[in-house]
C-alpha positions as a Markdown table, in Angstrom:
| # | Residue | x | y | z |
|---|---|---|---|---|
| 1 | Met | 0.0 | 0.0 | 0.0 |
| 2 | Asn | 1.2 | 3.5 | -0.8 |
| 3 | Tyr | 2.2 | 5.3 | 2.4 |
| 4 | His | -0.1 | 8.3 | 1.6 |
| 5 | Lys | -3.1 | 6.0 | 1.7 |
| 6 | Ile | -2.6 | 4.6 | 5.2 |
| 7 | Ile | -3.8 | 7.6 | 7.3 |
| 8 | Pro | -7.0 | 8.3 | 5.1 |
| 9 | Ile | -8.0 | 4.6 | 5.4 |
| 10 | Val | -7.4 | 4.5 | 9.1 |
| 11 | Thr | -9.3 | 7.8 | 9.6 |
| 12 | Gly | -12.1 | 6.6 | 7.5 |
| 13 | Ala | -12.4 | 3.3 | 9.4 |
| 14 | Ile | -12.6 | 5.2 | 12.7 |
| 15 | Lys | -15.5 | 7.3 | 11.3 |
| 16 | His | -17.4 | 4.1 | 10.7 |
| 17 | Leu | -17.4 | 3.4 | 14.4 |
| 18 | Pro | -20.8 | 3.8 | 16.3 |
| 19 | Gly | -21.2 | 7.3 | 17.7 |
| 20 | Val | -18.3 | 8.9 | 15.9 |
| 21 | Lys | -20.3 | 10.1 | 12.9 |
| 22 | Gly | -22.6 | 12.3 | 15.1 |
| 23 | Leu | -19.5 | 14.2 | 16.5 |
| 24 | Leu | -18.3 | 15.3 | 13.1 |
| 25 | Ser | -18.8 | 18.9 | 11.8 |
| 26 | Lys | -21.8 | 19.2 | 9.5 |
| 27 | Gly | -20.9 | 22.6 | 8.0 |
| 28 | Thr | -19.6 | 23.1 | 4.5 |
| 29 | Gly | -17.6 | 26.4 | 4.8 |
| 30 | Gly | -17.4 | 29.6 | 2.8 |
| 31 | Thr | -21.0 | 30.5 | 1.9 |
| 32 | Ile | -21.6 | 32.0 | 5.4 |
| 33 | Glu | -19.4 | 34.9 | 4.3 |
| 34 | Ser | -21.5 | 37.6 | 2.6 |
| 35 | Arg | -18.5 | 39.1 | 0.7 |
| 36 | Tyr | -17.6 | 35.6 | -0.6 |
| 37 | Cys | -21.1 | 35.0 | -1.8 |
| 38 | Tyr | -21.2 | 38.5 | -3.5 |
| 39 | Ser | -17.9 | 37.8 | -5.2 |
| 40 | Val | -18.9 | 34.4 | -6.5 |
| 41 | Trp | -22.2 | 35.6 | -7.9 |
| 42 | Met | -20.7 | 38.6 | -9.7 |
| 43 | Arg | -18.1 | 36.3 | -11.3 |
| 44 | His | -20.8 | 34.0 | -12.7 |
| 45 | Leu | -22.8 | 37.0 | -13.8 |
| 46 | Tyr | -19.9 | 38.4 | -15.7 |
| 47 | Asn | -19.6 | 35.2 | -17.6 |
| 48 | Trp | -23.3 | 35.1 | -18.3 |
| 49 | Asn | -22.9 | 38.5 | -19.7 |
| 50 | Thr | -20.3 | 37.3 | -22.3 |
| 51 | Val | -23.2 | 35.6 | -24.1 |
| 52 | His | -26.4 | 37.5 | -23.0 |
| 53 | Ser | -26.8 | 41.3 | -22.4 |
| 54 | Asp | -29.6 | 41.0 | -19.8 |
| 55 | Ile | -29.9 | 39.7 | -16.3 |
| 56 | Pro | -31.0 | 36.1 | -16.1 |
| 57 | Lys | -34.5 | 35.9 | -14.7 |
| 58 | Val | -34.7 | 32.4 | -13.3 |
| 59 | Val | -31.5 | 30.9 | -11.9 |
| 60 | Ala | -30.7 | 27.6 | -10.2 |
| 61 | Glu | -27.8 | 26.8 | -7.8 |
| 62 | Leu | -26.5 | 23.4 | -7.1 |
| 63 | Gly | -25.2 | 22.8 | -3.6 |
| 64 | Pro | -25.7 | 26.2 | -1.8 |
| 65 | Gly | -24.3 | 24.7 | 1.4 |
| 66 | Asp | -24.4 | 26.7 | 4.6 |
| 67 | Ser | -26.3 | 29.7 | 3.3 |
| 68 | Leu | -28.2 | 30.8 | 0.2 |
| 69 | Gly | -25.9 | 33.9 | 0.0 |
| 70 | Ile | -25.0 | 33.4 | -3.7 |
| 71 | Gly | -28.6 | 33.2 | -4.6 |
| 72 | Phe | -29.4 | 36.3 | -2.5 |
| 73 | Ala | -26.8 | 38.2 | -4.5 |
| 74 | Ala | -28.5 | 36.9 | -7.7 |
| 75 | Leu | -31.9 | 38.2 | -6.5 |
| 76 | Leu | -30.5 | 41.6 | -5.5 |
| 77 | Ser | -29.0 | 42.0 | -8.9 |
| 78 | Gly | -32.4 | 41.6 | -10.5 |
| 79 | Cys | -33.1 | 37.9 | -10.9 |
| 80 | Thr | -36.7 | 37.1 | -10.2 |
| 81 | Arg | -36.4 | 33.6 | -8.8 |
| 82 | Val | -33.7 | 31.4 | -7.3 |
| 83 | Tyr | -34.0 | 27.6 | -7.1 |
| 84 | Ala | -31.5 | 26.2 | -4.5 |
| 85 | Phe | -30.9 | 22.5 | -4.7 |
| 86 | Asp | -29.0 | 20.6 | -2.1 |
| 87 | Ala | -28.5 | 17.0 | -1.0 |
| 88 | Val | -28.4 | 17.7 | 2.8 |
| 89 | Lys | -29.9 | 20.5 | 4.8 |
| 90 | Tyr | -27.3 | 22.9 | 6.1 |
| 91 | Leu | -29.3 | 26.1 | 6.4 |
| 92 | Asp | -29.8 | 28.2 | 9.5 |
| 93 | Asn | -32.5 | 30.8 | 8.8 |
| 94 | Gln | -31.2 | 33.4 | 11.2 |
| 95 | Arg | -27.7 | 33.1 | 9.8 |
| 96 | Asn | -29.2 | 33.4 | 6.3 |
| 97 | Leu | -30.9 | 36.6 | 7.3 |
| 98 | Lys | -27.7 | 38.1 | 8.6 |
| 99 | Val | -25.9 | 37.2 | 5.3 |
| 100 | Phe | -28.7 | 38.6 | 3.3 |
| 101 | Asn | -28.7 | 42.0 | 5.1 |
| 102 | Glu | -24.9 | 42.2 | 4.6 |
| 103 | Ile | -25.3 | 41.6 | 0.9 |
| 104 | Val | -28.0 | 44.2 | 0.7 |
| 105 | Asp | -25.5 | 46.7 | 2.1 |
| 106 | Leu | -22.9 | 45.7 | -0.5 |
| 107 | Phe | -25.4 | 46.3 | -3.3 |
| 108 | Lys | -26.6 | 49.6 | -1.8 |
| 109 | His | -23.0 | 50.8 | -1.7 |
| 110 | Arg | -22.2 | 49.5 | -5.2 |
| 111 | Ala | -19.3 | 47.7 | -3.6 |
| 112 | Asp | -16.4 | 46.5 | -5.7 |
| 113 | Ile | -16.2 | 42.7 | -6.2 |
| 114 | Pro | -13.8 | 41.1 | -3.7 |
| 115 | Asp | -10.7 | 40.1 | -5.7 |
| 116 | Asn | -8.2 | 37.3 | -5.6 |
| 117 | Lys | -6.2 | 39.0 | -2.9 |
| 118 | Glu | -9.2 | 38.6 | -0.5 |
| 119 | Tyr | -10.3 | 35.3 | -1.9 |
| 120 | Pro | -7.3 | 33.8 | -3.7 |
| 121 | Asn | -8.9 | 30.5 | -4.6 |
| 122 | Val | -12.3 | 31.8 | -5.8 |
| 123 | Arg | -13.0 | 31.1 | -9.5 |
| 124 | Pro | -13.9 | 32.0 | -12.2 |
| 125 | Glu | -11.3 | 34.8 | -12.5 |
| 126 | Ile | -12.5 | 38.1 | -14.0 |
| 127 | Asp | -10.6 | 41.1 | -15.3 |
| 128 | Asn | -12.7 | 43.9 | -13.8 |
| 129 | His | -13.6 | 44.0 | -10.0 |
| 130 | Gly | -15.6 | 47.2 | -10.1 |
| 131 | Phe | -19.3 | 47.1 | -9.5 |
| 132 | Pro | -20.9 | 45.9 | -12.8 |
| 133 | Asn | -22.8 | 49.1 | -13.7 |
| 134 | Thr | -22.8 | 48.1 | -17.4 |
| 135 | Ile | -24.7 | 44.8 | -16.5 |
| 136 | Ile | -27.0 | 45.9 | -13.6 |
| 137 | Ser | -28.7 | 49.2 | -14.4 |
| 138 | Glu | -29.7 | 51.8 | -11.8 |
| 139 | Ser | -33.4 | 51.2 | -12.6 |
| 140 | Gln | -32.9 | 47.4 | -12.1 |
| 141 | Leu | -31.1 | 48.1 | -8.8 |
| 142 | Lys | -33.9 | 50.4 | -7.6 |
| 143 | Asp | -36.5 | 47.7 | -8.3 |
| 144 | Ala | -34.4 | 44.9 | -6.8 |
| 145 | Leu | -33.6 | 46.9 | -3.6 |
| 146 | Ser | -37.1 | 48.4 | -3.0 |
| 147 | Asn | -38.2 | 48.2 | 0.6 |
| 148 | Asp | -41.3 | 46.2 | -0.3 |
| 149 | Arg | -39.3 | 43.6 | -2.2 |
| 150 | Leu | -36.6 | 43.4 | 0.6 |
| 151 | Asp | -39.4 | 42.8 | 3.2 |
| 152 | Ile | -40.8 | 39.9 | 1.1 |
| 153 | Leu | -37.4 | 38.4 | 0.7 |
| 154 | Arg | -36.7 | 38.5 | 4.4 |
| 155 | Glu | -40.0 | 36.8 | 5.1 |
| 156 | Glu | -39.1 | 34.1 | 2.6 |
| 157 | Ile | -35.6 | 33.7 | 4.1 |
| 158 | Ile | -37.2 | 33.0 | 7.5 |
| 159 | Asp | -39.3 | 30.3 | 5.9 |
| 160 | Ala | -37.0 | 29.2 | 3.1 |
| 161 | Glu | -38.6 | 25.7 | 2.7 |
| 162 | Asn | -42.1 | 27.1 | 2.2 |
| 163 | Pro | -43.2 | 25.8 | -1.3 |
| 164 | Gln | -45.4 | 28.9 | -1.7 |
| 165 | Asn | -42.4 | 31.2 | -1.7 |
| 166 | Gln | -42.3 | 33.5 | -4.8 |
| 167 | Phe | -38.6 | 34.3 | -5.0 |
| 168 | Ile | -36.7 | 31.5 | -3.1 |
| 169 | Lys | -37.3 | 27.9 | -3.9 |
| 170 | Tyr | -35.3 | 25.6 | -1.7 |
| 171 | Gln | -35.3 | 21.9 | -2.4 |
| 172 | Ile | -33.9 | 18.9 | -0.5 |
| 173 | Pro | -33.2 | 16.4 | -1.8 |
| 174 | Trp | -33.2 | 17.3 | -5.5 |
| 175 | Asn | -32.4 | 13.9 | -7.0 |
| 176 | Asp | -35.5 | 13.9 | -9.2 |
| 177 | Ser | -35.2 | 16.0 | -12.3 |
| 178 | Lys | -39.0 | 16.4 | -12.4 |
| 179 | Ile | -39.0 | 18.7 | -9.3 |
| 180 | Leu | -38.6 | 21.5 | -11.7 |
| 181 | Glu | -40.7 | 22.3 | -14.9 |
| 182 | Lys | -38.8 | 21.4 | -18.0 |
| 183 | Gly | -37.2 | 24.4 | -19.8 |
| 184 | Ser | -37.9 | 26.8 | -16.9 |
| 185 | Val | -34.4 | 28.1 | -15.9 |
| 186 | Asp | -32.2 | 30.6 | -17.7 |
| 187 | Phe | -29.0 | 30.0 | -15.8 |
| 188 | Ile | -27.5 | 27.2 | -13.7 |
| 189 | Tyr | -24.4 | 27.7 | -11.6 |
| 190 | Ser | -22.4 | 25.9 | -9.0 |
| 191 | Gln | -19.3 | 26.6 | -7.0 |
| 192 | Ala | -17.0 | 23.6 | -6.3 |
| 193 | Val | -20.1 | 21.3 | -6.1 |
| 194 | Leu | -20.0 | 19.0 | -9.2 |
| 195 | Glu | -17.0 | 17.1 | -7.8 |
| 196 | His | -19.3 | 15.9 | -4.9 |
| 197 | Val | -22.3 | 14.7 | -7.0 |
| 198 | Glu | -22.4 | 10.9 | -7.0 |
| 199 | Asp | -24.5 | 10.4 | -10.2 |
| 200 | Leu | -22.8 | 12.9 | -12.4 |
| 201 | Glu | -24.4 | 11.9 | -15.7 |
| 202 | Tyr | -27.9 | 12.1 | -14.2 |
| 203 | Thr | -27.1 | 15.6 | -12.9 |
| 204 | Tyr | -26.1 | 16.7 | -16.4 |
| 205 | Ile | -29.3 | 15.3 | -17.8 |
| 206 | Ala | -31.4 | 17.0 | -15.1 |
| 207 | Met | -29.7 | 20.3 | -15.8 |
| 208 | Ser | -30.4 | 20.0 | -19.5 |
| 209 | Asn | -34.1 | 19.3 | -18.7 |
| 210 | Trp | -34.3 | 22.4 | -16.5 |
| 211 | Leu | -32.5 | 24.8 | -18.8 |
| 212 | Lys | -34.4 | 26.8 | -21.4 |
| 213 | Pro | -33.2 | 26.5 | -25.0 |
| 214 | Met | -29.9 | 28.6 | -25.3 |
| 215 | Gly | -29.7 | 28.7 | -21.4 |
| 216 | Leu | -26.3 | 28.7 | -19.8 |
| 217 | Met | -24.5 | 26.7 | -17.2 |
| 218 | Ser | -21.5 | 28.1 | -15.2 |
| 219 | His | -19.5 | 25.8 | -13.0 |
| 220 | Thr | -16.3 | 25.7 | -11.1 |
| 221 | Ile | -15.0 | 22.2 | -10.3 |
| 222 | Asp | -12.3 | 21.2 | -7.9 |
| 223 | Phe | -10.5 | 18.0 | -8.9 |
| 224 | Lys | -8.2 | 17.9 | -5.8 |
| 225 | Ser | -8.5 | 15.3 | -3.0 |
| 226 | His | -10.1 | 17.9 | -0.7 |
| 227 | Gly | -7.5 | 17.2 | 2.0 |
| 228 | Val | -8.0 | 13.4 | 2.0 |
| 229 | Thr | -4.4 | 12.9 | 1.0 |
| 230 | Asn | -1.3 | 15.0 | 1.2 |
| 231 | Ile | -0.9 | 14.5 | -2.6 |
| 232 | Trp | -3.4 | 16.7 | -4.4 |
| 233 | Asn | -4.5 | 13.9 | -6.8 |
| 234 | Gly | -3.9 | 11.0 | -4.4 |
| 235 | His | -7.6 | 10.1 | -4.4 |
| 236 | Trp | -7.0 | 8.3 | -7.8 |
| 237 | Thr | -4.8 | 5.7 | -6.1 |
| 238 | Phe | -7.6 | 4.2 | -4.0 |
| 239 | Ser | -9.7 | 1.2 | -5.2 |
| 240 | Asp | -13.4 | 1.4 | -4.8 |
| 241 | Phe | -13.3 | -0.7 | -1.7 |
| 242 | Glu | -10.6 | 1.4 | -0.1 |
| 243 | Trp | -12.6 | 4.6 | -1.0 |
| 244 | Arg | -15.7 | 3.3 | 0.7 |
| 245 | Ile | -13.6 | 3.0 | 3.9 |
| 246 | Val | -12.1 | 6.5 | 3.4 |
| 247 | Lys | -15.6 | 8.0 | 3.1 |
| 248 | Gly | -16.2 | 7.0 | 6.6 |
| 249 | Gly | -19.9 | 6.2 | 6.2 |
| 250 | Lys | -20.7 | 9.4 | 4.3 |
| 251 | Ser | -23.1 | 9.0 | 1.4 |
| 252 | Tyr | -20.9 | 11.3 | -0.5 |
| 253 | Leu | -17.4 | 12.9 | -0.4 |
| 254 | Ile | -16.0 | 13.5 | -3.8 |
| 255 | Asn | -16.9 | 11.4 | -6.9 |
| 256 | Arg | -13.3 | 11.3 | -8.2 |
| 257 | Gln | -14.4 | 12.0 | -11.8 |
| 258 | Pro | -11.7 | 13.7 | -13.8 |
| 259 | Phe | -11.7 | 16.7 | -16.2 |
| 260 | Ser | -12.2 | 14.5 | -19.3 |
| 261 | Tyr | -15.4 | 13.0 | -18.0 |
| 262 | His | -17.0 | 16.4 | -17.6 |
| 263 | Ile | -16.0 | 17.2 | -21.2 |
| 264 | Tyr | -17.4 | 13.9 | -22.3 |
| 265 | Leu | -20.8 | 14.5 | -20.6 |
| 266 | His | -21.0 | 18.0 | -22.1 |
| 267 | Thr | -20.5 | 16.6 | -25.6 |
| 268 | Lys | -22.8 | 13.6 | -25.1 |
| 269 | His | -25.7 | 15.7 | -23.8 |
| 270 | Gly | -25.4 | 18.4 | -26.4 |
| 271 | Tyr | -23.9 | 21.3 | -24.5 |
| 272 | Glu | -21.8 | 23.8 | -26.5 |
| 273 | Leu | -18.6 | 24.8 | -24.7 |
| 274 | Ile | -18.4 | 28.6 | -24.6 |
| 275 | Lys | -15.5 | 28.9 | -22.1 |
| 276 | Lys | -13.1 | 26.3 | -20.6 |
| 277 | Cys | -10.3 | 27.2 | -18.2 |
| 278 | Arg | -8.1 | 24.5 | -16.8 |
| 279 | Glu | -6.0 | 24.9 | -13.6 |
| 280 | Glu | -2.9 | 22.8 | -13.7 |
| 281 | Asp | -0.8 | 21.3 | -10.9 |
| 282 | Ile | 2.2 | 19.0 | -11.0 |
| 283 | Asn | 1.5 | 15.3 | -11.1 |
| 284 | Asn | 3.8 | 13.4 | -8.7 |
| 285 | Leu | 2.1 | 10.0 | -9.2 |
| 286 | Ser | 3.4 | 7.3 | -11.4 |
| 287 | Arg | 1.0 | 5.2 | -13.5 |
| 288 | Asn | 1.6 | 2.1 | -11.4 |
| 289 | Gln | 0.3 | 4.0 | -8.3 |
| 290 | Leu | -3.1 | 4.6 | -9.9 |
| 291 | Ala | -6.0 | 2.3 | -9.0 |
| 292 | Asp | -7.1 | 0.0 | -11.8 |
| 293 | Lys | -10.2 | 2.0 | -12.7 |
| 294 | Phe | -8.0 | 5.2 | -13.1 |
| 295 | Gln | -5.3 | 3.6 | -15.3 |
| 296 | Thr | -6.8 | 5.2 | -18.4 |
| 297 | Leu | -6.7 | 8.8 | -17.0 |
| 298 | Thr | -5.1 | 11.1 | -19.6 |
| 299 | Asp | -2.0 | 13.3 | -18.8 |
| 300 | Asn | -4.4 | 16.2 | -18.9 |
| 301 | Asp | -6.5 | 14.6 | -16.2 |
| 302 | Leu | -3.6 | 13.9 | -14.0 |
| 303 | Thr | -2.5 | 17.6 | -14.1 |
| 304 | Thr | -5.9 | 19.3 | -14.0 |
| 305 | Ser | -6.6 | 20.3 | -10.4 |
| 306 | Gly | -9.5 | 22.5 | -11.2 |
| 307 | Met | -11.6 | 24.0 | -14.0 |
| 308 | Tyr | -14.2 | 26.6 | -14.9 |
| 309 | Ile | -16.6 | 25.8 | -17.6 |
| 310 | Leu | -19.3 | 27.9 | -19.3 |
| 311 | Ser | -21.6 | 26.1 | -21.6 |
| 312 | Gln | -24.9 | 26.6 | -23.5 |
| 313 | Lys | -27.8 | 24.3 | -24.1 |
| 314 | Gly | -28.8 | 24.0 | -27.8 |
| 315 | Ser | -31.9 | 25.5 | -29.3 |
C-alpha cells in the first residue's frame, strides 16, 4: 500500500465506528461569508454577460451549502427567482438573514467585487472587479432593492422551505429532475459542487431538462483530493473498496471523476462549450500507483486540479 493511503483509510475506518459520525462537523464552509457570496455571484454573472446582455430571470444553484448567499446576490442584482438544490440541509435561517442583510449593504454601496487578494482561490477569474454598472442598471437596482421587495425576501428567508415562496425555492433532496418544470431556468451555476455529486451523468441530464433553449451553465469544479491525501491527486490511487472506507460512512465525499469525464458529458448531452479554463498542478504520481479504474486517465486529467466551464444548451 502507498504510504499516503494509510492515514486516510485508518481515519475513514474510525469514522465508521458507532457514535463517531454524530460528532463530526456538519458545515460546508465559505457560503456563510457575505463578501464571498457576493464575489462568487458577480463572477458567474460576468460570464453570463459574455453571451447575454440582460440579467437572467430564473436561476438555479446546485449545492448552496451553509447559506443561500450566492442566490441572495442573484436576487439583489435583478433575478426574479432562485432555485436552490442541495443533498443535505445545512441552512440556518437566522444566519441566512444576517448574510442577506450584509449583501443588501454591498449592493446599496455598489461595492467592488472582492478580488483574488481577498479570496485567492475563488473562481472564475474576472478582469474587472468594479461594480458591474454596465450589467446591472440603476433602474434594475432600484427595483431589486425596493423596501417592499426586501421585506418579502426577508419573510421568505425565515421560511425558506415554504413551497409557496415566490422568490426563493429551496429543495432537499433534489435527485429527481421532475421537481422543476422542463425548460424553466435561464442560468444554472455551481461553486465547487459537481465534484461531490455521485451520479454525475444524471445531474447533467437533469440540468439539461431544467434549462431553457440557449440557457447557460456556469460551473467551477475542484478535482483535488479535498485534503483526504497529502498529494493533491492521491484520491485516484484508491480502489473502490478502499474509497468506501475512506468516506467514513458518508453518502458522498468526492466522486473522483476527472476533467475528461465532464467534457465527455458536455459533448454527449449536447452542450456547447463557450469557455473552458483549466488549472494545472504537478502530477507526482506514477502510473503504477493509480488504482485499476483510473489507469486510463489522460495526462491532462492527472495535471488538471480545477476547471471553470461555461456552456450553453442548444436550441
